[in-house]
FIKOL-559752 format. One line per 4 residues: their letters; for each residue x, z, y of N, C-alpha, C, CB. Coordinates in pm, whole numbers. Each point is the difference from the previous one (the first is absolute). Glycine has a CB too. Example, Ala and Ser with C-alpha at 12.3 -4.5 7.8 and 13.67 -1.06 7.14 Angstrom:
! residues 2
as = 1319,780,-569,-89,0,119,90,0,120,-189,125,-117 ~ 154,-197,222,82,6,119,-77,73,109,118,-215,-63
This chain:
! residues 310
mkit = 84,0,-119,-84,0,119,87,0,125,-182,122,-125 ~ 145,-205,221,76,-9,124,-83,56,115,126,-202,-87 ~ -71,300,156,-66,65,114,82,-30,124,-98,185,-147 ~ 35,-244,249,69,-33,124,-59,82,114,50,-233,-84
vleh = 32,315,147,-40,77,118,48,-77,122,11,225,-126 ~ -102,-289,197,39,-93,105,51,68,127,-167,-155,-92 ~ 124,277,118,38,69,123,74,128,-34,-197,-97,120 ~ 259,156,-18,65,129,-21,-107,106,-21,199,-70,140
vpfs = -201,127,-258,-88,113,-31,92,114,-42,-199,-150,-70 ~ 197,262,139,96,107,-29,-32,79,-126,39,16,243 ~ -40,-86,-357,-16,69,-127,116,98,-18,-124,-198,-99 ~ 94,316,49,105,96,-31,75,-44,-125,-133,186,106
geqk = 244,-121,-134,74,-32,-121,-85,20,-124,209,64,114 ~ -287,41,-115,-88,28,-114,-106,-109,-14,39,246,28 ~ -95,-288,84,-103,-104,-3,59,-135,-44,-124,121,182 ~ 244,-152,-136,65,-124,-44,26,3,-150,107,-25,226
nels = -75,141,-276,22,15,-143,-128,-26,-77,181,166,45 ~ -295,-117,9,-130,-26,-63,-33,-148,1,-77,227,70 ~ 106,-295,40,-25,-144,8,87,-77,-99,-61,26,241 ~ 184,16,-255,93,-72,-90,-45,8,-145,186,48,158
klge = -265,54,-191,-53,11,-136,-110,-103,-26,56,244,2 ~ -111,-298,107,-112,-94,-13,45,-145,-8,-140,162,123 ~ 261,-189,-77,49,-138,-3,124,-18,85,-232,-77,-40 ~ 275,-47,52,114,-34,85,-47,-2,146,109,-137,-187
vkyc = -47,218,271,-46,17,138,99,-62,97,-119,211,-65 ~ 68,-293,156,82,-57,108,-52,53,132,49,-210,-135 ~ 42,269,215,-36,57,129,46,-92,113,15,233,-97 ~ -110,-270,183,29,-83,117,-27,81,127,-58,-212,-129
nyge = 96,157,242,-17,70,127,-58,-91,107,190,148,-60 ~ -286,-232,23,-55,-95,95,-104,66,91,41,-184,-164 ~ -61,124,282,-102,45,93,-114,-98,6,173,118,132 ~ -268,-91,-45,-120,-84,10,30,-142,44,-128,204,50
dvsl = 243,-225,15,32,-132,54,76,-88,-99,4,102,225 ~ 10,-58,-349,73,-78,-99,-75,-130,-29,95,211,-101 ~ -20,-317,75,-63,-130,-23,-63,-7,-139,165,-106,155 ~ -265,23,-167,-69,-16,-128,94,-56,-106,-217,-36,122
dill = 304,-55,-83,95,-58,-97,85,108,-66,6,-211,134 ~ 40,306,-55,81,109,-54,-82,87,-94,141,0,207 ~ -264,31,-167,-86,83,-84,-28,-68,-133,-104,97,205 ~ 75,-226,-201,-30,-74,-124,120,1,-94,-159,-146,126
eeik = 276,140,-71,121,3,-83,19,139,-62,106,-178,145 ~ -132,281,-65,21,137,-49,-100,39,-107,92,59,223 ~ -216,-104,-212,-104,44,-95,-5,-85,-125,-129,84,192 ~ 210,-188,-197,-4,-92,-114,20,78,-131,88,-188,145
gsnv = -181,173,-236,9,65,-131,-40,146,-1,178,-157,-48 ~ -225,210,160,-34,142,7,-133,29,-66,131,18,210 ~ -137,95,-279,-126,49,-55,-70,92,98,94,-20,-230 ~ -15,89,313,-51,93,100,75,-22,130,-61,170,-178
vvvn = -14,-178,289,61,-10,133,-53,115,84,22,-253,-17 ~ 69,331,74,-36,115,82,15,-38,147,73,162,-182 ~ -180,-141,261,5,-29,144,-57,117,78,-19,-247,-45 ~ 68,261,167,-50,104,89,-62,-63,124,174,159,-83
widp = -93,-221,168,-49,-64,122,-17,-151,-15,110,181,130 ~ -41,-241,-224,-8,-145,-19,-137,-36,-58,250,-14,-36 ~ -318,-81,99,-130,-48,-47,23,-93,-120,-101,18,234 ~ 45,16,-352,22,-83,-118,-84,-128,-4,56,208,-119
spfi = -146,-226,215,-90,-116,-3,73,-133,-17,-155,129,143 ~ 266,-153,-72,65,-132,-11,62,-29,-136,44,18,241 ~ -9,87,-317,70,-27,-127,-74,48,-124,208,16,127 ~ -321,53,-110,-63,64,-114,-45,-101,-106,-73,182,151
lslk = 33,-302,-107,-46,-101,-96,115,-70,-71,-201,-33,142 ~ 324,62,-99,117,-56,-67,48,86,-116,65,-104,217 ~ -118,225,-227,39,88,-109,-61,-48,-131,19,193,160 ~ 50,-165,-268,-49,-45,-130,-117,85,-47,229,-82,-57
ensl = -303,32,-38,-114,72,-55,44,134,-56,-114,-217,-53 ~ 24,316,61,29,136,-46,112,65,82,-75,-66,-230 ~ 70,45,360,93,65,92,-73,103,85,143,-208,4 ~ -65,292,62,-56,104,86,70,1,135,-59,138,-202
valm = -22,-134,308,53,32,133,-32,146,25,-29,-241,88 ~ 132,323,-79,-17,145,18,18,32,148,84,49,-235 ~ -196,-24,302,5,35,142,45,144,16,-182,-165,50 ~ 254,192,59,39,136,34,-97,60,102,239,-58,-47
stgy = -355,-3,62,-96,42,101,-136,25,-63,124,-130,174 ~ -210,195,-96,-139,17,-41,-80,-124,34,18,249,33 ~ -1,-298,91,-75,-117,45,50,-129,-63,-42,119,213 ~ -49,-217,-218,36,-130,-56,-85,-111,59,69,112,-211
gwit = -144,-82,318,-95,-96,56,63,-126,55,-141,190,53 ~ 272,-188,-28,67,-118,55,37,-103,-106,88,145,180 ~ -101,-110,-308,32,-97,-106,-116,-97,-11,144,169,-126 ~ -120,-294,154,-109,-97,18,-46,-67,-129,89,-38,225
nlee = -13,50,-332,-32,-77,-121,-4,88,-125,106,-199,106 ~ -161,318,-93,-9,92,-113,-80,-58,-116,19,189,160 ~ -133,-247,-129,-87,-51,-104,66,-114,-77,-198,67,136 ~ 260,-157,-63,69,-112,-67,116,51,-84,-65,-153,188
arkr = 135,255,-138,111,57,-76,-50,61,-130,123,46,213 ~ -234,25,-206,-56,61,-120,-35,-105,-104,-88,187,139 ~ 29,-298,-94,-37,-107,-92,122,-60,-68,-198,-49,141 ~ 312,56,-73,124,-52,-57,74,104,-82,16,-156,192
gvlv = -73,276,-203,62,103,-81,103,83,73,-41,-144,-190 ~ 39,140,323,92,81,79,-79,117,58,147,-201,56 ~ -108,322,-90,-70,120,44,71,64,119,-84,36,-234 ~ 11,48,306,56,72,114,-40,146,-13,-10,-207,149
snip = 107,296,-130,-30,144,-1,31,58,137,52,16,-247 ~ -125,89,282,28,69,126,19,149,-28,-135,-171,131 ~ 149,248,-24,26,144,-13,-105,72,83,252,-34,-37 ~ -367,64,-23,-116,41,79,1,140,58,-118,-153,-140
syst = 197,245,88,-18,137,46,131,74,26,-211,2,-126 ~ 318,-74,148,129,67,14,14,81,128,97,-182,-135 ~ -169,141,241,19,65,130,-127,66,52,176,-168,49 ~ -267,205,-138,-126,59,42,20,121,90,-102,-82,-211
eava = 184,176,166,22,122,78,71,-32,131,9,134,-211 ~ 91,-222,204,78,-33,119,-89,-59,108,201,-38,-143 ~ -285,-59,107,-82,-70,100,-110,92,53,48,-219,-114 ~ -113,293,25,-107,89,45,54,105,97,-121,-35,-217
ehif = 235,93,186,60,99,90,42,-64,131,79,130,-198 ~ -29,-252,192,44,-70,121,-118,-27,94,188,-105,-131 ~ -301,69,73,-119,-26,81,-38,125,79,-80,-170,-167 ~ 86,286,103,-33,122,72,110,40,98,-136,74,-195
alll = 260,-112,166,107,22,97,-28,-81,127,166,43,-187 ~ -209,-168,170,-36,-84,115,-116,62,78,79,-203,-125 ~ -182,245,52,-117,59,65,37,128,77,-144,-96,-181 ~ 221,181,117,36,126,64,91,-23,120,-24,116,-221
nytk = 113,-212,209,88,-28,113,-82,-41,121,182,-69,-157 ~ -286,-13,133,-82,-44,113,-94,110,47,13,-234,-86 ~ -89,292,-8,-103,95,41,58,129,57,-148,-97,-174 ~ 268,134,133,64,121,52,102,-31,111,-34,106,-224
kiti = 43,-233,263,88,-42,110,144,47,-23,-197,9,157 ~ 242,-23,-282,131,54,-35,113,-75,70,-93,69,-221 ~ 88,-201,217,109,-77,60,8,22,150,-25,-170,-180 ~ -88,160,248,6,4,146,22,140,56,-148,-197,2
tsnw = 134,301,-86,24,136,50,127,61,-59,-245,28,27 ~ 322,-107,-102,115,57,-68,121,14,92,-85,-99,-211 ~ 118,-4,289,123,2,78,-20,-25,149,113,-76,-203 ~ -234,40,244,-22,-22,142,-146,26,35,185,-170,4
tppa = -212,184,122,-135,27,47,-72,-130,29,76,219,97 ~ -196,-239,-149,-74,-124,26,-41,-9,147,-84,0,-238 ~ 50,-117,284,-28,-18,143,-123,73,51,108,-218,-23 ~ -202,249,-66,-122,69,43,-28,116,-94,-92,-215,98
pngm = 40,327,-47,-28,117,-86,-90,-31,-117,28,141,199 ~ -127,-229,-178,-93,-33,-108,69,-68,-117,-179,-20,168 ~ 297,-37,-142,74,-67,-106,49,95,-106,65,-168,162 ~ -69,299,-134,49,98,-95,-113,57,-86,184,54,158
vgie = -308,-88,-129,-114,59,-70,-26,-77,-129,-101,76,219 ~ 110,-6,-331,-24,-64,-129,-142,21,-48,240,32,-55 ~ -265,-71,-68,-130,24,-64,23,54,-140,-108,-185,135 ~ 6,247,-190,8,55,-136,-64,-95,-100,-2,233,94
lkgk = 55,-233,-216,-55,-86,-105,-119,64,-71,227,-97,-30 ~ -231,229,27,-110,67,-70,-135,-41,58,152,194,-51 ~ -243,-231,-40,-134,-38,41,-15,-146,39,-26,229,74 ~ 137,-300,-62,-8,-142,35,-43,-80,-122,180,30,175
klgi = -246,-144,-149,-44,-88,-108,108,-104,-26,-243,36,59 ~ 296,-34,-180,107,-90,-40,-57,-112,-86,168,189,8 ~ -162,-312,42,-49,-115,-74,117,-74,-65,-196,-21,156 ~ 195,11,-288,111,-61,-74,-44,-133,-57,94,227,-56
iglg = -23,-333,91,-27,-133,-53,98,-24,-114,-85,-86,225 ~ 35,90,-348,85,-18,-117,23,132,-72,111,-193,112 ~ -186,217,-218,9,127,-73,81,-17,-128,-222,72,96 ~ 343,-126,-81,93,-6,-112,78,129,-10,17,-249,24
nigs = 104,241,-80,81,120,-16,32,67,133,96,-100,-206 ~ -53,18,303,38,55,129,-123,50,75,198,-155,9 ~ -304,73,-6,-122,40,69,-58,128,-57,-44,-238,50 ~ 48,252,-182,-53,122,-63,83,122,40,-84,-137,-193
rvae = 216,118,200,86,113,39,-21,35,147,170,-69,-173 ~ -188,-30,259,-29,26,141,-132,75,12,125,-208,68 ~ -224,168,-148,-130,69,2,17,146,-39,-117,-215,-55 ~ 198,240,-47,20,136,-47,70,86,106,12,-86,-236
ignk = 93,32,296,72,75,104,-91,25,120,219,-102,-76 ~ -291,-3,117,-87,15,116,-108,103,-23,47,-233,58 ~ -109,228,-176,-112,89,-29,45,142,-30,-125,-195,-86 ~ 217,209,-10,41,134,-45,104,63,93,-48,-71,-234
gfgm = 133,-13,291,107,54,83,-40,24,144,156,-114,-148 ~ -239,25,203,-32,9,142,-148,26,29,190,-151,40 ~ -273,154,-143,-141,27,22,-74,-114,66,58,236,16 ~ -15,-358,-44,-67,-118,56,-111,-44,-95,212,-72,119
svit = -316,11,-66,-101,-63,-86,44,-144,-23,-188,151,87 ~ 171,-200,-207,56,-129,-40,-110,-97,-41,210,115,-73 ~ -203,-236,125,-83,-110,-49,94,-113,-38,-200,67,146 ~ 157,-151,-238,88,-105,-50,-73,-133,-11,131,172,-125
hnrt = -53,-277,134,-51,-134,-27,96,-67,-95,-114,-17,227 ~ 61,-37,-336,83,-66,-100,-74,-123,-51,110,219,-66 ~ -35,-324,34,-66,-123,-48,-71,21,-132,174,-133,118 ~ -119,220,-203,-65,32,-127,-31,148,-3,121,-189,-117
kkns = -220,227,37,-40,140,-7,112,83,-60,-241,-67,-21 ~ 274,177,87,105,89,-46,-55,141,-16,175,-143,113 ~ -133,209,-219,-35,139,-17,113,87,54,-141,-55,-203 ~ 105,157,278,99,89,58,-31,143,-40,34,-158,194
plav = 69,238,-223,-24,141,-32,-51,78,121,178,-13,-173 ~ -162,-45,292,-49,65,120,-143,-45,29,234,14,91 ~ -304,66,-17,-136,-36,40,7,-88,124,-94,215,-97 ~ 135,-341,77,10,-93,112,-121,-93,-2,253,13,-4
daas = -295,-54,121,-115,-88,12,46,-145,13,-133,185,109 ~ 72,-274,-187,29,-142,11,-83,-60,112,56,-14,-246 ~ 1,-85,315,-69,-59,113,34,-149,7,4,220,125 ~ -90,-293,-57,35,-139,32,111,2,104,-235,-83,-53
ldel = 304,-29,69,107,-6,99,-54,25,140,125,-162,-146 ~ -239,100,179,-57,19,134,-35,146,25,-88,-235,-8 ~ 31,299,-94,-37,140,17,124,87,18,-205,-38,-139 ~ 307,12,59,123,78,11,61,-13,139,41,-31,-245
lsis = -35,-92,296,59,-21,132,-79,73,108,86,-221,-76 ~ -217,226,62,-84,53,107,-5,152,6,-134,-204,-22 ~ 166,273,-89,-14,146,0,131,75,-18,-226,-34,-90 ~ 336,-35,66,127,68,-24,70,36,130,22,-123,-216
divc = 35,242,220,88,36,111,139,-60,-21,-130,214,35 ~ 171,-219,-162,129,-56,-38,-23,-99,-112,124,211,70 ~ -76,-333,-53,-9,-103,-104,138,-16,-62,-192,-120,119 ~ 200,140,-249,127,-10,-73,-6,-118,-95,37,250,17
itca = 59,-341,-5,0,-123,-80,106,11,-110,-81,-136,199 ~ 35,142,-323,92,10,-113,-28,-106,-107,19,244,46 ~ -111,-337,-20,-29,-103,-100,116,-98,-9,-247,23,44 ~ 256,-92,-156,105,-100,-18,-27,-121,88,37,79,-236
fdek = 71,-141,283,-14,-122,80,-15,-119,-92,136,101,187 ~ -237,-182,-159,-21,-125,-73,-52,-102,101,-48,120,-221 ~ 116,-234,230,-37,-99,101,-144,-49,-15,239,-70,9 ~ -292,71,-132,-134,-52,-23,-109,104,25,98,-156,-165
tsan = -69,283,136,-107,99,2,11,106,109,-17,-38,-240 ~ 138,66,286,12,113,94,70,-34,131,3,144,-197 ~ 57,-261,210,65,-35,126,-102,-2,113,172,-135,-123 ~ -140,203,233,-89,6,117,-140,50,-35,130,-187,100
mins = -138,279,-191,-129,59,-37,-66,65,121,84,39,-233 ~ -1,23,318,-48,52,127,39,-101,108,21,244,-77 ~ -119,-295,148,24,-114,89,-87,11,124,59,-143,-198 ~ -61,38,277,-76,3,126,-150,14,-23,176,-140,102
snin = -224,109,-222,-143,10,-28,-45,142,-29,10,-230,-88 ~ 81,315,39,-44,135,-36,81,112,63,-77,-97,-211 ~ 185,66,281,85,108,51,-72,84,106,200,-143,-47 ~ -297,84,116,-72,75,102,-104,95,-59,36,-190,153
llkk = -48,191,-286,-83,101,-65,68,136,0,-100,-179,-143 ~ 232,181,161,74,125,-1,-50,96,108,199,-122,-90 ~ -195,250,58,-30,102,100,102,-11,113,-103,154,-175 ~ 59,-143,296,91,-11,114,106,110,-8,-184,-102,142
gsii = 308,60,-133,110,95,-5,48,34,-140,-87,90,208 ~ 39,-160,-310,38,29,-138,148,-32,-25,-236,-47,-73 ~ 288,106,-32,140,-18,-38,5,-87,-125,67,224,100 ~ 28,-317,-104,22,-82,-119,138,32,-55,-152,-184,87
tgat = 159,212,-216,127,29,-63,7,-70,-135,12,224,118 ~ 102,-217,-183,13,-61,-132,138,-57,-23,-240,-51,6 ~ 252,-22,-116,130,-56,-37,-13,-141,-57,83,231,-44 ~ -199,-294,64,-18,-138,-45,-33,-86,121,-80,75,-229
wgii = 180,-142,282,-22,-85,116,-63,-132,-45,195,107,122 ~ -259,-177,-31,-62,-128,-32,-150,11,-24,215,-70,-96 ~ -266,193,85,-143,21,-22,-77,-14,131,52,153,-195 ~ 16,-128,306,-63,-8,132,53,-122,74,-26,251,8
deta = -63,-328,49,39,-111,86,73,57,122,-197,-143,-80 ~ 319,97,104,83,61,104,-54,-25,141,194,-27,-151 ~ -249,-90,175,-55,-29,133,-119,90,29,77,-237,-19 ~ -164,254,-80,-116,88,16,44,144,21,-135,-154,-144
llca = 240,195,74,49,138,13,56,24,139,50,5,-245 ~ 28,-99,296,57,15,133,-111,12,105,204,-130,-72 ~ -305,46,60,-113,6,94,-72,134,-9,-28,-248,-19 ~ 12,299,-103,-68,128,-19,82,115,57,-110,-91,-205
lqsg = 241,83,195,86,102,61,-8,-6,152,153,-12,-198 ~ -150,-108,251,-3,-17,145,-132,46,60,156,-191,-25 ~ -266,175,-50,-131,41,50,-28,148,-24,-81,-232,-40 ~ 161,297,-45,-25,139,-34,-93,18,-118,36,52,236
rvgs = -86,-162,-292,-83,10,-121,80,69,-109,-129,-210,62 ~ 253,168,-81,94,70,-88,86,90,87,3,-192,-171 ~ -6,321,143,77,93,82,148,-9,-28,-195,149,6 ~ 229,-167,-133,142,-9,-35,14,-60,-140,53,199,146
vafd = 67,-250,-171,38,-50,-131,127,74,-41,-105,-230,43 ~ 105,289,-161,118,67,-55,21,-58,-139,-38,216,134 ~ 129,-311,-146,4,-86,-119,144,-25,-46,-213,-108,74 ~ 227,85,-202,128,-45,-55,-6,-151,-14,39,220,-123
vale = 42,-292,199,-7,-146,3,135,-60,-35,-182,9,173 ~ 181,-138,-203,124,-73,-26,21,-104,110,-25,36,-249 ~ 151,-58,286,32,-103,97,54,-125,-67,48,177,168 ~ -49,-178,-301,40,-118,-76,-79,-3,-129,233,3,100
gktk = -228,-116,-170,-73,-12,-125,-137,-60,18,125,194,-84 ~ -202,-196,-24,-128,-70,-2,-108,71,81,61,-86,-223 ~ -52,217,236,-103,74,73,58,62,127,-121,47,-216 ~ 210,-119,281,67,55,118,-93,-1,122,219,-80,-91
lknt = -188,168,187,-67,2,128,47,-122,80,-18,255,-3 ~ -76,-335,49,34,-124,68,-12,11,153,-77,-124,-203 ~ -20,203,249,-25,13,143,82,117,55,-234,-97,-26 ~ 353,69,75,88,108,45,-50,67,127,189,-122,-105
ellm = -292,65,168,-60,66,116,-61,135,-40,-47,-226,104 ~ 6,236,-229,-52,127,-49,105,111,12,-151,-124,-158 ~ 276,88,131,106,100,5,19,58,140,111,-119,-188 ~ -152,45,288,15,44,138,-115,90,47,126,-210,44
hpnf = -233,215,-121,-116,79,43,30,149,-18,-158,-190,-61 ~ 131,273,160,36,142,-9,-72,76,-110,44,-9,240 ~ -157,-42,-288,-73,69,-106,18,-65,-137,-165,70,172 ~ 266,-154,-183,35,-58,-130,128,66,-47,-111,-223,55
fctl = 99,309,-155,114,73,-54,23,-47,-143,-46,200,149 ~ 169,-238,-180,23,-51,-136,138,40,-51,-151,-192,49 ~ 160,195,-180,128,1,-68,16,-136,-66,-6,254,-39 ~ 129,-293,16,25,-137,-43,18,-8,-152,106,-47,222
hnay = -219,38,-291,-5,-20,-146,89,100,-72,-48,-243,36 ~ 22,369,-11,83,105,-59,-81,103,-78,160,-33,186 ~ -291,10,-198,-85,100,-64,40,26,-146,-184,-70,151 ~ 224,-32,-221,32,10,-142,138,60,-25,-145,-197,-39
ntae = 225,212,142,145,17,-13,41,145,-18,28,-203,138 ~ -42,253,-260,52,132,-34,88,-13,-124,-204,115,100 ~ 291,-19,-119,88,-3,-117,-81,4,-129,179,113,133 ~ -285,-32,-132,-83,13,-121,-72,-131,-31,-29,245,48
aakn = -25,-310,56,-71,-126,-21,94,-109,-49,-163,64,177 ~ 283,-69,-122,97,-102,-42,36,16,-147,90,-9,233 ~ -71,130,-276,31,24,-141,-118,-39,-88,154,187,64 ~ -275,-149,-21,-121,-39,-75,-11,-151,-11,-115,209,77
qrni = 139,-278,35,-12,-145,6,89,-67,-104,-52,16,244 ~ 176,23,-248,95,-64,-93,-32,36,-145,176,6,178 ~ -217,118,-201,-35,39,-138,-121,-76,-51,94,228,44 ~ -195,-244,42,-121,-71,-41,32,-147,-24,-143,161,130
cikn = 227,-220,-45,40,-140,-21,63,-18,-137,35,-27,247 ~ 54,117,-285,65,-9,-131,-104,14,-111,212,95,97 ~ -305,-2,-82,-105,18,-100,-89,-124,-11,4,247,44 ~ -31,-311,71,-79,-124,-2,70,-107,-82,-94,57,226
iesf = 224,-71,-206,78,-100,-73,3,33,-149,140,-43,204 ~ -117,169,-236,3,43,-139,-134,-26,-67,170,175,57 ~ -278,-145,13,-133,-22,-54,-24,-148,-28,-82,201,125 ~ 121,-286,-30,-17,-144,-16,77,-51,-122,-32,-22,248
lngs = 155,66,-261,83,-47,-111,-51,51,-135,194,-8,155 ~ -268,119,-153,-59,54,-123,-139,-56,-28,132,207,37 ~ -176,-301,48,-129,-63,-23,-118,74,59,96,-92,-203 ~ -70,193,288,-108,73,65,-24,-58,139,57,210,-131
sqni = -141,-141,209,-37,-59,129,-10,106,109,-123,-180,-122 ~ 221,266,132,-3,103,103,12,-61,138,100,162,-160 ~ -197,-133,246,0,-42,141,6,-153,19,112,215,52 ~ -162,-289,-150,-10,-144,16,-118,-30,93,102,-42,-230
in = -80,-40,334,-104,-21,100,-69,-135,-13,128,146,150 ~ -82,-232,-238,-66,-130,-10,-30,-36,-143,114,-73,205
């Protein structure tokens, strides 16, 4: 079995040893700007190809039957030819829950930083006294779009940790151990004090889910937070911030990649607070990510289907 790791993935010595038990492993260090010709040469004859930031869409149909593309990410909405790949016998695996705790905690770090005015009161005095007045989370209505692993953990922290009431919107019916209320998207937008976006990004089903047609349903002054960019139309969001319909945005965004922030004018708005795609980035999550990737490959080679998405 030939396993090709196309990008630098910091597998530990122990993890590399586990991979070597599964087959012949070739480690590459390419970035997103690598040419297709080089990629095609590197993956030739591979049974498994590991990618992190490189989009496999251009080369996935060149892989031989009974091959695996092992993603190092949870999301996969940017892969344009999953169905055709599956028909050709090329499978794709992802890592659905490696950073659940990291992202959920990061979302509340963003919220607390904004609502408690931590940044603006830490090292200097804001220009106006009212700029120092925060708000409390207890009793606020938290609307969560996407009740997967991360959304469920956010619901638990919000409800049990901060005493927030939680409502959720999900494309499919989800059971939650918490007493959360399901709502339509329009209803959630209209009654939530804080809207948290944790659903997966998919260009067909979730891109610009919140847009100029429904963003004005939000309660005036509401807060938007989350870690999945691309769900909100950026032009509509900027207009809502400028009008005060959206009081603030506290979000983890990317400045590169498939779901990057495109309207940099948002970054200039005083009520747009963001971290740059760092929610997942903890030592524990990174270790989980690499371990799950190895297990996905092992499962595939043993004829099982752990975390196969297509």
